[in-house]
N, C-alpha and C positions, 0 to 999 in steps of 0.2 A: 415835788416832782424832780426828776433828775435834771441836771444842767449840762448842756453841750449836745454833741452829736450822738445821742443815744438811740436814734431811730435805726441805726445799723443793726440788723438782726441776724446776719449770716457772716461767716468767716471761712477762710481757707486754712487748713491745718494738715500737718503730716502726722498720721497715726501709725503706730507699729502694726505690722502684719502678724507678728508673733510666729512667723515661720522661720525656724532656726536652722533649716537645712542649708548647707553651704551653696552659694551661688544663686540663692533666691532673693527676691526683693525684701527688704526689711521695713520699708515705709510705704504708705499709701496716702496720696493727696486726696483729701475729702473737702467737701463744702458742707458746712453744718450750721445749725442754729447756735447763736451765742448763748452762753449762760445769762440768766437775767441779771440786771443791774440792781443789786440790793441797796438799801438806804446808805450803808457805809462802804459801798464798793465803788470802784472806778473802772472805766473802760479805757484801755490803753491801745494805741496804734503802735505796733511793734516795728522798729526800724532795723534792728539787728539781733541775731541770736548767735551765741558762741557755743561750740561743742566741747565736751570733755570726754576723756576715755570712758567714763561711766556711761555716757549715752550710747556709745558703740557697744559696750559690754551688755547693756540692757537690751539693745536691739538684736543682739546675737544670743540672748538667752543665758548670759553669764552672771546676772546679778544675784548675789547671795540672799537677798530679801525678796519677799513677794512683791509683785507689781500689778498694777491695774491692767486687766486685759485690754489689748489694743489701745493703750493710752497714748497721749501726745508726748513726744520725746522732748528732752532738753530742759534745763533749769536755769540757764543763763540768758537773760534778755535785757534789752534797753529799749524803752519806748516813750511815747508822749501821751499824757492824759488828754483824752478828747471828750470825756463825759464823766460826771460825778453824781453819786447818789445824794439825796437831799439832807443826809446827816453826816456827810464827810466834812471833817473839820480841818485836817492838816494839809490837804492837797488842793491845787487849783488847776483849771484847764490850762494846758501848755506845759505843766511841770514835766521834767524828765525823770523817769523812775524805772526801777527794776525790782522784781520780787525777791525775797530771801529764799534760799534753797530749802531749808527746813521751816515750813510755815508755822510750826508750833514753837520754834526756838526764838523767842523775842528777847528775853533778858539773859538767857543761858541757864536759868534755874527751873525751867519748865520740866515736867515729868515726861510728857509724851513727845512723839516725833511724827512728822508727816512730810515726806520728801516729794518735791515736784518731780514729775516724770516717773515716779515709782508708785506710791499708793494714792496719788492724785495726778491729774493731767499736768503736763509740762507746758512749755512756752513756744514750741515750734509751730507758730500760727501767725497770721497777719494782724489779729486782734485778740486780746486776752482780757479777762475780767478778774480782778482781785480785790479783796477787802483792803482798805487803806492801811490796816494794822500790819500787814506783811510786806509793805512797799517801802523802799528807801529812795530818797532823792539822789540823783547821780550828779557828779561834778559837771559844771557848765562848760569847763574848758576842754572836755574830751569830746571827740566825735562819737557817733553812735557805735561804730565798730569797736572802739576802745572801751566805751562804757559797758558794752555787753559782756566783757570779760570779767567784770568785777564780782558779781554775786556769788559764784561758786569758786572758780580758780583763784580769783583775787583774794577773797575772804579766807579761803583755805590757807593760802600762802601767808597771809597776815597773821592768822591764828597760829600757824606752825612755827613762826619766828618770834612769838611773844616772849619777852624776857631777854632778848638779845641785847648785847652791849657792843659798843665800838671796840674793835680790836680782837673780838672773838673769832673763832673759826667755825664755819658751817660746812657740813657735807650735804650736798644736794644730789639726789639720784634721778637721772633721766633728763630728757629735754622736752617733755610734754608741757602742757599749759601751766599746771601748778608749779612745776620745777622752774620753768623760765620766769614765772612771776616771782617766785621766791628768790631766784638769783638777782633779779632787778632790785627787789627790796633790800636784800642783803648787801648788795653793792652800794646802794644809796645810804645804807646805815653804817658803812665803814667796816664791814666784816670781811675776813679772809675767806675765800670760797674755794672748795674742792668740788668739782662736778664729775659725775660718772655717767657713762653711756656704753652701749655695746657697739657703737658706730664711731670709727675714727673720723669719718666725714662730718658727722654731727659735732663731734668734739672740736674739730678744726674750725668749723663754722662758728661755734660759740666762742672759741678762743680769739678769733678775729673780731667778733662783735664786742666781746668783753675782755679787753687786754688785762692780763694780770691774774686771771683765774687759773687754778691748777686743775688738771684733768686726768682721769683714769679710765681706760677701757676695761670694764669688768669682765668682758668676754675673753680678751687676750691676757688678762691678769686675774686669774681665778682667786688668788689670795689678795684681793683688793683691799681688804681690811688691814693687812700688814703694810701695804703700800701707803694707805692713809696714815698709819703710825709713822712710817718713814718720813713722809712729807711734813709731819708735824713734830719732828725731832722726838718721837716716841711719847709725846704728851697726849695725843688724841684730840678730837674735835669737841667743841662746846655744845654743839647742837646738830642734830641730823634731821633732814627732811626725808623721811623713810617712805619709799614708794612701792617696794617690792612685796612686802608681807613676809610670809614664813620663809621664803627662799633667801632672804637677805637680812632679816631682822637680827639674828644672833651676831652676824658679822658687823652689822651697824653698831650694836652694843659694844662689841669688842674693840672698836676703834674710837671710843669716846674717852674723854678725860673723866676721871672719877667725879661724880656729882653732876654729870652733863644731862641734857634733855634729848630724848628721841621723840620726834613728832611723827606718829604713824598716820600718813595721809592717804595711803592707797594699798592695793594688793595686786600689783601688775603681774607678778610672777606666778607660776603654778603653785597652788597652795597645798602644802604637805605638812601635817602636824609633826611628822618625824623630824623635820628640820628644827624643831623647837626643843630638842632634848636638853640643850644647854641653856635654855632661856632663863630659868629661875636662878641657877647659880651665877650666871653672868650678870644679871640685874643686881643681885646682892653684892657680888664682888666689886662691881664698878659703881655701885650706889647711883644707878641711873634712874631718872624719872622718865617712864614710858607713858606717853599721853596719846590717846586717840583723838584725831582731829576730824570732825564731821562738819566741814565747812565752818560755820560760826553763827552767832546769834544776830538778830537785827541790830543790836547795839554795836557788835563787832563791825558790821558792815557800815554803819553810820560813822564809827570812828575811823575806819579805813578811808571812806570817802572824804571825811574832813581832813585827813592827813594828805591825801592826794590834792585836794583843793588848796590847802595851805602852801604846799610846795609847788603847785602848778605842774605836777608830775604828769608827763605824757606816757601813754602805754602802747603807742603804735609799733614800737620795736618788738612787742610781744607777739604780734600777729604774723603768722606764717603764710596764710592763704585765705582769700575771701571768695566764697562761692555765692552765686545767685541763689535765692530762695528755692527756685525750681530744681536746683541740683542738690537738694538735701541728701538724697540717696548716695551720691558720689562723695559728699562731704563725710558722711558717716563711715563709708568704706575706707576713705583716706585715713581717718583716725584709727579705725580698726586695724589697718595694716601698719600703723605706727610710723607713717611717713612724715608727720608734722614735727617741726622744731618750734614749739610755741603754740599759739592759739589758732584754731580754725573758726571762721566766722561766716554765717549766712547773712547776706545783706538783702533787706526787703525794699 
């Protein structure tokens, strides 16, 4: 028999309306029956959910992969285990946990993929049920809001910066959740940082928050790749956290040191294959390793949480704004409009 408060059979959740017309509501609050608690599953009381651009993109019909009709949004959550199945071995009542983003990606060697909020329901609910195999324990020193930023944005930034070394230079694009997470990790690791944005106000805010970083407004400096080369004495950067996709990728490659790494973490710009005409010759010429970052595995998340715990690193500086759970629609629109500098969190 399950252990704990498993008699709760209903939950509140925000499901997508799948109405992509401008000005229409993208979410609907529903009360529904909880999924059954299987022998190896746990019931989690959610305390915080954090949003990513991906969530706003899915809600507005822009996801390039198929999604579950009217699915529950979001893949970043932090909560407390309140009931466990009778065959659960690694978790206890009261444990602080969050699910991994790709529930098929345990070790990193799996063939399939299954993303929360895409081909299965996400976590924008007051209670969620998951198999213990896809859950990670979250650092005890973080509050719920901080912990909720880890599974997608945090693990993505962690994966994007793999292989970095003290003294190297990293180019980070944008001021969204993954970018600000990567900036924090890079600064803690002793990297030189160049940050780009189309907003002078955001760049000023980030420069004041993180003294010593170099900044470029890519809107007022269209040849921003040349400016990166100038800032690095024509040597180029060692690693790029690439957020734009086709609109910026070739320029990102052109401002690297030969043998550098470009971590493709997003596709925020308008995607046009014509922008990639120089892709192959540029990769060959600069001997760049271009790697796709799809968040990370369960092992990656465990490693990241262990690193945060060992250094007692806090993440509150990453949070731009906290919305009440009831204002999920406003939070999604805030992200869709690109107003955030860092992470947006729903507090339950």
